N, C-alpha and C positions, 0 to 999 in steps of 0.2 A: 916753588916746586910744582905747582899746578901747570905752569906753562911748559915744563919739561916733559910731563907725562901725557899731556893732552894731544890728540891728533890734530886739533885745530889750534895752531900756535899763533894766536893773534897778539901782536905786540901791545902791551899795556904799560903805559908810562904813568908814574906817580899813583899807581893803584896797587894796593896789596892788602891782604887780610892777615890779621894777627890772631892766632888761636893758641891757647895754652892747654896742654894735656894734664897740667897740674901734677907733675911727677913728684914723688918724694925725693928727698935729698940723696938717698942711696940708689935710686932708680936711674937707668940710662937707656937711651934708644940704641939698639944694636943693629937695626936694619929697617929698611923701608922698601916695599914692593908695590907696584901698581897692579891692582886686581882688574880694573876696567876703567872706562872713561871718567867715572865719578868716585870710585873708591880706592883707597890705599890701605895697605896692611902695614902697621907699625909694630915692630918687635921690641919689647921692653924687658929688661932684666934688672933684678936687684942681686944681692949676694947669693940668694938661695933659689929663687923662682924666676921663671920666664913666662911671659904672657904676651898676647897680641891684642891690638885694637884695630877694628875696621872703622876707618874714618871716611865720611862722605865729604869730599872736597868742594862739591857744588853747594851744599847746604851748611857746611861747617859744623857738622854734628858727629858725635861718636855713635856709630850704629850698634856696635857690640864690643864687648871686652871678653876675651876667652883666656881662661887660666888653665894651666895643667894641673 
């Protein structure tokens, strides 16, 4: 995903990062948006609530989790 949203699309072969958001069984990702070169916004929902995670793709960390 990083290669698709980055301005500098360097071809990287045999290199990938694996990161788990540790979603519950009833949670699912309903959308992903690029905020800037290093952050993506991931929209997650369960049967009742929706929240977003701001994820830093350069450092592979969750910056914040925002619930309604």
